[in-house]
C-alpha positions in Angstrom: 20.9 12.7 25.1 21.9 13.4 21.6 19.1 13.0 19.0 20.6 12.2 15.3 18.2 12.2 12.3 19.0 9.9 9.5 20.6 11.7 6.3 17.5 10.6 4.2 14.1 10.5 6.0 10.7 11.4 5.6 8.4 12.3 2.7 9.5 11.5 -0.9 8.7 13.2 -4.3 5.7 11.0 -4.9 4.0 11.7 -1.7 4.7 15.4 -2.0 3.3 15.2 -5.4 0.1 13.5 -4.2 -0.5 15.7 -1.4 0.0 18.7 -3.7 -2.3 17.5 -6.2 -5.1 17.0 -3.6 -4.8 20.3 -1.9 -5.0 21.8 -5.6 -8.2 19.9 -6.3 -9.6 21.0 -3.0 -8.9 24.5 -3.8 -10.9 24.3 -7.0 -13.8 22.2 -6.0 -16.0 21.5 -3.0 -16.5 17.8 -4.0 -13.3 15.9 -3.9 -12.6 12.3 -2.9 -9.6 10.1 -2.9 -10.1 6.4 -3.9 -8.8 4.9 -0.6 -6.3 6.9 1.5 -4.2 9.0 -0.5 -0.9 7.9 1.3 -0.5 5.5 4.3 -0.3 8.1 6.8 -3.5 8.6 8.9 -2.6 12.1 10.3 -1.9 13.4 6.8 -5.2 11.9 5.4 -7.1 13.3 8.4 -5.4 16.8 7.5 -6.9 16.5 4.1 -10.2 15.7 5.2 -10.1 19.1 7.1 -9.4 20.8 3.8 -12.5 19.0 2.2 -10.8 15.9 0.6 -12.8 12.8 1.7 -12.0 9.3 1.3 -14.2 6.8 -0.5 -13.6 2.9 -0.4 -15.3 2.4 -3.8 -16.4 4.4 -6.8 -19.9 3.6 -5.8 -19.7 6.1 -3.0 -18.8 8.9 -5.3 -21.6 10.3 -7.4 -19.9 13.5 -8.8 -17.0 15.9 -8.6 -13.2 15.0 -8.6 -11.8 11.5 -7.6 -8.2 11.2 -6.9 -6.1 8.3 -7.6 -4.0 7.4 -4.7 -0.2 7.4 -4.8 -0.3 3.5 -4.9 -1.9 3.4 -8.3 -5.0 1.3 -9.2 -6.3 -1.3 -11.8 -6.6 0.8 -15.1 -10.1 -0.4 -15.4 -10.9 1.7 -12.4 -9.8 4.9 -13.9 -11.9 4.0 -17.1 -15.0 3.3 -14.9 -14.5 6.6 -13.1 -14.4 8.8 -16.4 -17.4 6.7 -17.7 -19.3 7.7 -14.6 -18.6 11.2 -15.5 -15.9 11.9 -12.7 -12.9 14.2 -13.0 -10.1 12.1 -12.5 -6.8 13.6 -10.9 -4.1 10.6 -11.1 -1.7 11.0 -8.2 -0.1 7.6 -8.8 3.6 7.8 -7.8 5.7 8.1 -11.0 7.8 5.2 -9.6 4.8 3.1 -9.2 3.9 4.1 -12.7 7.2 2.6 -13.8 6.4 -0.7 -12.2 3.0 -0.7 -13.9 4.5 -0.3 -17.4 7.2 -2.9 -16.5 4.4 -5.5 -15.6 2.4 -4.7 -18.9 5.6 -5.1 -20.9 6.8 -8.4 -19.4 3.1 -9.7 -19.8 3.0 -8.5 -23.5 6.3 -10.1 -24.2 4.8 -13.4 -22.6 7.0 -13.7 -19.7 5.7 -15.5 -16.5 5.5 -12.3 -14.2 6.7 -12.5 -10.3 5.9 -9.6 -8.3 8.1 -9.2 -5.1 5.6 -7.5 -2.7 2.8 -7.8 -0.2 -0.2 -9.5 -2.1 -2.8 -7.4 0.0 -0.9 -3.9 -0.5 -2.7 -1.7 -2.9 0.3 -1.0 -4.9 0.8 -4.6 -5.6 -2.9 -5.0 -6.5 -2.3 -2.3 -9.2 0.9 -4.1 -10.5 -1.0 -7.2 -10.6 -3.9 -5.6 -12.7 -1.2 -4.1 -15.0 0.0 -7.8 -15.4 -3.1 -9.1 -16.4 -4.1 -10.5 -13.1 -2.1 -13.7 -13.4 1.3 -12.7 -11.9 2.7 -14.6 -8.9 3.2 -12.5 -5.9 5.7 -13.5 -3.2 7.7 -11.6 -0.5 10.2 -14.2 -0.1 11.9 -16.9 -2.0 10.3 -19.6 -0.1 7.0 -18.7 -1.1 7.7 -19.4 -4.8 5.3 -22.2 -6.0 7.0 -25.4 -6.6 6.0 -25.3 -10.2 6.4 -22.4 -12.3 4.1 -21.4 -15.2 6.9 -21.2 -17.6 10.6 -21.0 -17.7 10.7 -17.5 -19.0 10.1 -15.4 -16.0 10.2 -11.5 -15.5 10.3 -10.0 -12.1 8.7 -6.5 -10.8 9.3 -5.2 -7.4 6.7 -3.2 -5.1 8.6 0.1 -5.0 9.1 0.0 -1.2 10.6 -3.5 -1.1 14.3 -4.0 0.2 16.9 -4.9 -2.2 17.7 -7.8 0.0 14.4 -9.3 -0.7 14.6 -8.9 -4.4 18.1 -10.4 -4.5 16.7 -13.4 -2.3 14.0 -14.1 -5.1 16.3 -13.6 -7.9 19.0 -16.0 -6.6 16.2 -18.7 -6.0 14.8 -18.3 -9.4 17.9 -18.5 -11.4 18.5 -22.0 -11.4 14.9 -22.8 -12.2 14.5 -20.9 -15.4 16.1 -20.5 -18.9 15.6 -16.7 -18.9 15.0 -14.1 -16.2 14.3 -10.6 -16.8 14.4 -8.3 -13.8 12.9 -4.9 -13.5 14.2 -3.3 -10.3 11.4 -0.9 -9.7 12.4 -0.2 -6.0 12.6 3.5 -5.9 15.6 5.6 -5.2 14.1 7.3 -2.4 13.3 3.9 -0.7 16.9 2.9 -1.2 18.3 5.9 0.4 16.0 5.8 3.3 16.8 2.1 3.9 20.5 2.6 3.8 20.7 5.7 6.0 18.5 4.1 8.6 20.5 1.0 8.7 23.8 2.8 9.1 22.4 5.0 11.7 20.7 2.2 13.6 24.0 0.6 14.2 25.6 3.6 15.9 23.0 4.5 18.3 21.5 3.3 21.5 17.9 3.6 20.5 16.3 3.9 17.2 12.8 5.5 16.7 11.2 5.1 13.3 8.4 7.5 12.5 5.4 6.8 10.2 2.0 5.2 9.8 1.4 1.8 11.2 -0.3 1.0 8.0 2.9 2.0 6.0 4.6 -0.8 4.3 7.9 1.1 3.7 7.8 2.7 7.3 7.4 -1.0 8.8 10.4 -2.2 6.6 12.6 0.7 7.8 11.9 -0.7 11.3 12.7 -4.2 10.2 16.0 -3.0 8.6 17.1 -1.0 11.7 16.4 -4.2 14.0 18.9 -6.1 12.0 21.5 -3.7 13.5 19.8 -2.6 16.9 17.7 -4.4 19.5 16.0 -1.2 20.6 14.0 0.0 17.9 10.6 1.5 18.1 8.1 2.3 15.4 5.7 5.2 16.3 3.0 7.1 14.4 2.8 10.3 16.6 4.6 12.0 19.4 2.0 10.7 21.9 3.5 7.1 21.5 6.9 8.0 22.7 7.8 6.4 26.2 10.4 7.7 28.5 11.4 4.1 29.6 12.8 3.5 26.1 15.5 5.8 26.8 17.1 4.5 30.2 20.8 4.6 29.8 20.7 6.1 26.4 23.3 8.5 25.1 22.4 8.7 21.4 18.9 8.3 19.8 18.6 7.9 16.0 15.4 8.9 14.3 14.3 8.0 10.9 10.9 8.4 9.1 9.0 6.6 6.2 8.6 8.2 2.8 4.9 9.2 3.7 5.7 10.8 7.0 5.4 14.6 7.0 8.2 16.8 8.5 5.8 18.1 11.2 5.4 14.6 12.5 9.0 14.0 12.6 9.6 17.3 14.5 6.9 16.5 17.0 8.5 13.1 17.9 12.0 14.6 18.3 10.5 17.4 20.4 8.8 14.6 22.7 12.2 12.9 23.0 14.2 16.0 23.9 11.3 17.2 26.4 11.7 13.8 28.2 15.5 14.1 28.4 15.2 17.7 29.8 12.6 16.3 32.4 14.9 13.6 33.6 17.9 16.0 33.8 
């Protein structure tokens, strides 16, 4: 059984940067918290905890020391509140997310009605919504658009880990309904490369394994994209979840991983697959 890893898979620049900033903070202080999980990867978050970086749900839980803003970004009012509380703020917001914040603020300032293509309950989208003044319409698909738009001048911002297909779907639905449509395609290049590579590989293998946090939006979307070209797709977080029965009659296994999945987790899953193949030989 041959294991093939997608050309683009695993941690992106934004995640690497966030992890590096957290590790550097931990090396300089014994009192470090992230505001929410730094990234959507439970194993990586637990590893940071072992190095003294704890997770706080709200600022109320942090009395002093360093607070790290997660890679998904936050409402700017939260950063102001942290500084007013006397906390040292390390902003680990992904630069691509920061670009989405800027676009949302600029569209709002220019008096566009803002539509965010993304998941309403995702922390990244919550941050983009705050930069849009709190009044943006949030949709994942075109059929979620309201029957009546606030105005006929609409600007679109996209959650960085959304697919180009979803953006295109919403744009196509809005075009005949508006007099002016401004689109900020804030899907990050790392997401696009991973999605394209995963799709191409999934169509050429017998089984496709997607590695990453079950709470990771970009990893979940990779699995969705893979399923468009392959019925045998499994999303796993760790090697312990891999099952030998998935590979019956399988000659080629494809592996990809979300942008918040460290290489060590990918290697662990590959080793588990190869061990099962050796056992069955």
